[in-house]
C-alpha positions as CSV (number, residue, x, y, z in Angstrom):
1,M,134.5,-104.4,-31.3
2,N,137.8,-102.6,-32.0
3,Y,141.0,-104.5,-32.5
4,T,144.4,-103.1,-31.9
5,Q,147.0,-103.7,-34.5
6,G,148.5,-106.7,-32.6
7,A,145.1,-108.3,-32.0
8,F,144.2,-107.8,-35.7
9,C,147.5,-109.5,-36.7
10,D,146.7,-112.3,-34.2
11,L,143.3,-112.8,-35.8
12,L,144.9,-113.1,-39.3
13,A,147.5,-115.6,-37.9
14,R,144.7,-117.6,-36.3
15,I,142.8,-117.6,-39.7
16,D,145.9,-118.8,-41.5
17,N,146.6,-121.5,-38.9
18,L,143.1,-122.8,-38.9
19,R,142.9,-122.8,-42.7
20,H,146.1,-125.0,-42.7
21,L,144.7,-127.4,-40.1
22,M,141.4,-127.7,-42.1
23,I,143.3,-128.5,-45.3
24,V,145.5,-131.1,-43.6
25,A,142.4,-132.7,-41.9
26,G,140.6,-132.7,-45.2
27,Q,143.4,-134.5,-46.9
28,Q,143.9,-137.0,-44.1
29,Y,140.4,-137.7,-43.0
30,G,138.2,-136.5,-45.9
31,L,136.2,-133.4,-46.4
32,N,133.1,-134.6,-44.5
33,S,135.0,-135.8,-41.4
34,P,133.9,-134.3,-38.1
35,E,137.4,-132.9,-37.5
36,T,137.5,-131.1,-40.9
37,L,134.0,-129.8,-40.5
38,R,134.8,-128.5,-37.0
39,Y,137.8,-126.6,-38.4
40,S,135.6,-125.2,-41.1
41,E,133.1,-123.9,-38.7
42,Q,135.8,-122.3,-36.5
43,L,137.3,-120.8,-39.6
44,D,133.9,-119.3,-40.6
45,D,133.6,-117.7,-37.2
46,L,137.1,-116.1,-37.4
47,I,136.5,-114.9,-41.0
48,F,133.2,-113.4,-39.8
49,Q,135.1,-111.5,-37.1
50,Y,137.6,-110.3,-39.6
51,Q,134.8,-109.1,-41.9
52,L,133.2,-107.2,-39.1
53,Q,136.5,-105.4,-38.5
54,N,136.8,-104.3,-42.1
55,R,133.5,-102.7,-42.6
């Protein structure tokens, strides 16, 4: 899977946005809330994609 520069920047922006949403959800609903955990899982997936691109 090869990313163009724009797609790579989009991936980083999505990671930052999801990280922010996860932090806000954690503060508002707690760290074990379904919403926080869902954001965490989505963030894990995006970070995995990022790591695959930087091998």
